Each structure stands twice: as structure tokens, then as C-alpha cells.
C-alpha positions, 0 to 999 in steps of 0.5 A, spaced: 488 527 544 494 525 539 491 531 535 491 536 540 498 534 543 501 535 535 497 541 534 500 544 541 507 542 538 506 545 532 504 552 536 510 552 540 515 552 534 518 545 535 515 541 529 512 542 523 505 539 520 505 534 515 503 536 509 501 533 502 508 534 499 512 532 506 518 528 505 521 525 511 528 522 511 529 515 509 534 510 506 531 510 499 534 505 494 533 504 486 531 496 485 530 491 480 525 485 480 526 479 476 520 475 474 520 468 473 519 470 465 525 473 464 522 481 465 526 486 469 521 491 473 523 497 476 522 500 483 524 503 490 525 500 496 524 506 502 527 503 509 527 507 516 534 510 517 534 508 524 531 502 528 528 496 526 523 494 520 516 494 524 512 491 517 513 491 510 508 494 505 509 491 498 505 496 494 500 494 488 499 500 484 492 502 480 491 500 473 496 502 468 492 503 462 489 509 466 494 512 469 496 508 475 504 507 477 508 506 482 508 513 484 500 514 484 500 519 490 497 514 496 503 509 495 508 515 494 506 518 500 507 512 504 514 511 502 515 518 503 512 518 510 512 511 513 519 509 514 520 515 518 513 515 522 512 507 523 518 504 522 515 501 516 518 499 509 515 501 503 516 497 497 514 500 490 515 498 483 511 498 476 508 492 474 510 489 466 510 495 461 508 500 466 512 507 466 514 512 471 520 517 472 523 511 476 523 508 469 519 503 465 518 496 467 519 490 461 514 487 458 507 489 456 500 490 460 497 483 461 490 484 464 492 481 471 494 475 468 502 475 466 502 480 472 502 474 477 509 473 476 510 480 478 507 480 485 511 473 486 517 477 484 516 482 489 514 478 495 520 474 493 525 480 493 522 482 500 523 475 502 530 475 500 532 481 503 529 479 510 524 484 510 519 482 516 512 482 517 510 482 509 503 485 507 500 486 500 497 493 499 493 493 493 489 500 490 484 498 485 487 494 479 492 492 484 487 489 489 485 484 483 492 482 483 493 481 491 486 477 491 488 473 485 495 471 485 497 473 493 494 467 497 499 462 496 505 467 497 509 468 504 505 474 506 502 476 513 495 479 510 492 484 505 490 491 505 485 493 499 484 500 497 478 501 493 477 494 490 473 494 484 472 486 484 472 486 476 477 481 475 478 477 482 472 472 482 469 468 488 475 462 487 480 467 489 476 470 495 475 463 498 482 461 497 484 467 501 479 465 506 482 458 507 489 462 509 485 465 515 490 470 514 487 478 515 484 482 509 482 489 510 478 493 505 477 500 505 471 501 501 470 509 499 462 511 500 462 514 493 467 509 490 466 509 482 466 502 482 464 498 488 460 501 494 460 499 501 453 495 501 455 491 495 462 490 497 459 486 503 455 482 499 460 480 493 466 479 499 462 474 502 466 468 500 472 471 504 469 470 511 475 473 515 475 480 511 474 486 515 471 492 511 471 499 513 466 504 510 470 510 509 465 516 509 465 521 503 471 518 500 472 517 493 476 511 489 482 515 488 482 518 495 484 525 493 485 530 499 490 530 504 485 528 509 483 522 506 491 520 505 492 521 512 486 516 514 488 511 509 496 511 512 493 511 519 488 505 517 494 501 514 499 502 520 494 500 525 493 493 522 501 492 520 504 495 526 499 497 531 504 499 536 505 505 532 498 508 530 495 513 530 500 517 526 502 524 528 500 530 524 506 534 526 514 532 526 520 535 529 524 539 523 530 534 523 525 528 520 524 532 513 529 531 507 
């Protein structure tokens, strides 16, 4: 029904369809995070222009040695859309040694070990800013950081996109299980590293895990329909009153 309404609005010329490069209005701030080991990490905080913040996404990007950074496309589009569409704050940053157009974070890639301080710095920043309903949202390598280092942090839960389970071990899954906090994993049908059937077996120690099998999807979530699906799935967990997301918006919402 929501799709039909959106289509009717677009046809009537009252709104514009959301497309791959659509950027909606938000309050965007370049930020710096300071880690406990003295590094400065560069990032951006995108906030809704109007109304309260319904939830806060602390995003953890894919593997920087294979092209992952704060602008990896799903997270970039989350920052472009979710503040306006769902009142969701989106915090993106480059982990240690990672570069993007925003700049290069201090330090060097540390295989997910030293990055524990990066995750803590991001959560501490969100807490200090008073950003509510904080969720870790990891993608690929970022899911390893969330699983390995997030269970004892001040967050409401975690959402995992394409978790490979290369570095996270059973002890990390059990630590999350002990918290009782919600964890959702979106696992592509054709993932390069971990597909749904194997994921169900390997995630067994994380007893409260909600595993979402995403048909036809691949590890990198290429294609607008998969990006839209991922953002809908995220919002339905962190701000359910704002889901499903619209497919069209009034023209004045765009930048």
C-alpha cells in the first residue's frame, strides 16, 4: 500500500522518486574522534534538521585494505536519507589508517585489534553528544568490530550486514548473547564469505540473533533495490514507527 501511495504521488508531480544519488536535507557536521591511544579519527555526523532524533547509527565500515571506508555506499546513502526520512542520526568515520574524501584517520590498520579503541571512541562521542537509542551497524569487517568489541558498550543493539565471521569467535558471540540485547544479521543469499545456512549454524551461540536471509543479494549490496531493502530493515529495528521508508519525497526535502 505504501508503494502504491508513493507511486501515485510521483505521478501527480507532487514528489520526486528516491534514486541512487538522492541527497536529502540534513544537518551535516565534520567531526573528529579521539581514541584512548591518542589517535584522531575523521568522520561525519548527519542529524535531522527538524524533530527529535529517533535513533543513532554508529556505522562500522568494510575492510579498509579492500576499499572499505566511511563512504562505502550503503552507509553514505544512509547518511543521505535517514536523517530526513526517519529522524535517524548517522555517525560515519574512518577507522585507524583509513582514508576517504573527508580525510585520513591517524594510525594504521590493525586487523581489528587496535580498532577496539576506534569503536569505543565512536560510542563515547555519541554518548557525550546525548544521541539516543544508539546502535552499532557493521558491514563486513565492520560486523567483526561490532561483534568483537561492542557487547560491553553503551548501545541498544547491533545490526550486521554481510557478516563474514572471519575474526569474531564463539566467545564474542556468547558475550553478546549474555547481554540479551537485540542483534540482527542480514545475510545475502549469494554472499562471498558466509551464506544463510552456514550462518545459522555458526551464529548458534548468539541465541537472540535474528537472521534475515536476503534472496538474490550479494556481499556488497550493489543495486538500489538492495540498498533500499537494507535501509528499510535497519529502520524497522531502530525506529519501527518510521518504517517502511517512502520511495518518494516532496521536492523541498532534497539538497
